[in-house]
C-alpha positions as CSV (number, residue, x, y, z in Angstrom):
1,M,90.2,90.6,95.8
2,C,91.4,87.4,94.2
3,Q,91.3,85.3,91.1
4,P,92.1,81.6,90.4
5,A,95.2,81.1,88.4
6,R,94.8,80.0,84.8
7,T,95.7,76.5,83.9
8,H,98.8,75.8,81.8
9,E,96.7,74.9,78.8
10,S,94.5,78.1,79.0
11,Y,94.6,81.0,76.7
12,I,96.7,83.4,78.7
13,D,96.9,87.1,78.0
14,H,99.0,87.9,81.0
15,P,101.5,85.1,81.8
16,F,101.7,86.5,85.3
17,V,98.4,84.8,86.2
18,E,99.3,81.3,84.9
19,Q,99.4,78.7,87.7
20,L,102.7,78.5,89.5
21,D,103.1,74.8,90.4
22,G,104.0,74.3,94.0
23,L,102.3,77.4,95.3
24,T,98.9,77.6,97.0
25,A,98.5,81.3,96.4
26,R,100.3,84.6,95.8
27,W,99.7,88.1,97.3
28,T,100.2,90.2,94.2
29,R,99.2,93.7,92.9
30,F,97.2,92.3,89.9
31,V,94.0,90.4,89.5
32,E,92.8,90.0,85.9
33,I,89.4,91.1,84.8
34,G,88.4,87.6,83.9
35,P,87.2,85.0,83.3
36,V,86.4,85.0,87.1
37,F,87.5,87.0,90.2
38,S,86.1,87.5,93.7
39,I,85.7,90.7,95.6
40,R,85.3,91.1,99.3
41,K,82.4,93.4,100.3
42,D,84.7,96.2,101.6
43,A,86.6,96.2,98.4
44,A,83.6,96.2,96.1
45,A,83.1,100.0,96.2
46,M,86.6,100.4,94.7
47,V,85.9,98.0,91.9
48,V,82.3,98.5,90.8
49,P,80.4,99.9,89.0
50,F,82.4,99.1,85.9
51,D,83.3,102.0,83.7
52,E,81.8,102.1,80.2
53,L,84.8,104.0,78.9
54,S,86.4,100.5,78.6
55,P,83.3,98.2,78.1
56,M,85.4,95.1,77.7
57,G,87.1,95.8,81.0
58,W,90.6,96.1,79.6
59,G,92.7,98.2,82.0
60,Y,90.5,97.8,85.0
61,D,93.0,95.3,86.5
62,F,95.8,97.9,86.5
63,V,93.6,100.4,88.3
64,W,92.1,97.9,90.8
65,G,95.5,96.7,92.0
66,R,96.6,100.3,92.7
67,N,93.4,101.4,94.4
68,L,93.2,98.4,96.6
69,D,96.9,98.6,97.5
70,R,96.5,102.2,98.5
71,A,93.5,101.3,100.7
72,G,95.6,98.7,102.5
73,L,93.6,95.8,101.0
74,K,95.2,92.7,99.4
75,V,95.0,91.4,95.9
76,G,96.0,87.8,95.0
77,V,96.1,84.8,92.7
78,V,95.0,81.4,94.0
79,D,97.2,78.8,92.4
80,A,95.7,75.8,94.2
81,T,92.4,76.1,92.3
82,P,93.2,77.1,88.7
83,V,90.6,77.5,86.0
84,A,90.8,76.7,82.3
85,H,90.2,79.6,80.0
86,S,90.0,77.6,76.8
87,L,86.5,77.5,75.4
88,R,87.2,80.1,72.7
89,K,90.2,82.0,71.7
90,P,90.3,85.6,73.1
91,V,89.6,88.4,70.7
92,A,87.8,86.1,68.4
93,E,84.5,87.9,68.8
94,Y,85.6,91.5,69.0
95,S,88.3,93.9,67.7
96,W,91.6,93.9,69.6
97,A,92.3,97.4,68.2
98,V,89.0,98.9,69.5
99,A,89.3,97.3,72.9
100,N,93.0,98.4,73.2
101,E,92.1,102.0,72.3
102,Q,89.3,101.9,74.9
103,Q,91.8,100.6,77.4
104,Q,94.3,103.4,76.6
105,N,91.6,106.0,76.9
106,F,90.5,104.5,80.3
107,L,94.0,104.4,81.7
108,R,95.0,107.8,80.4
109,V,92.6,109.5,82.9
110,R,93.1,107.2,85.9
111,P,96.1,106.5,88.2
112,H,97.1,102.9,87.7
113,F,100.0,100.5,88.1
114,S,102.4,99.9,85.1
115,K,102.8,96.3,84.1
116,H,106.2,96.3,85.9
117,D,104.6,97.4,89.1
118,A,101.4,95.3,88.8
119,F,103.1,92.0,87.9
120,F,104.7,91.7,91.2
121,I,104.5,89.0,93.8
122,V,104.5,90.5,97.3
123,E,104.4,87.2,99.1
124,S,104.1,83.5,98.1
125,Y,102.2,80.8,100.0
126,V,103.0,77.1,99.8
């Protein structure tokens, strides 16, 4: 599973996914829920279907990384092909408080990585 890094001028919720200049890619333990990510077929069963307990998808990324890591599959960020996430400011069309509460409820009942464990570069590629 991977995602393109976010460009420097993007809205960035998790600075960990901002493009790292000079790198082609990073093997990490975290792939953000959006705006775009890619799933290999053998990893899809551990990622979908999405859980309506957190309809905005908040928290999925902390569960995905852990589950894929435990299955021996890799997760990563592709710095060579960043995407801009800048069309509209995040949380402009929905309530942060509601989405955060849904995330907390979702994570409360699922094993997941902490931010400390998720925001970790296993290996860098130039």
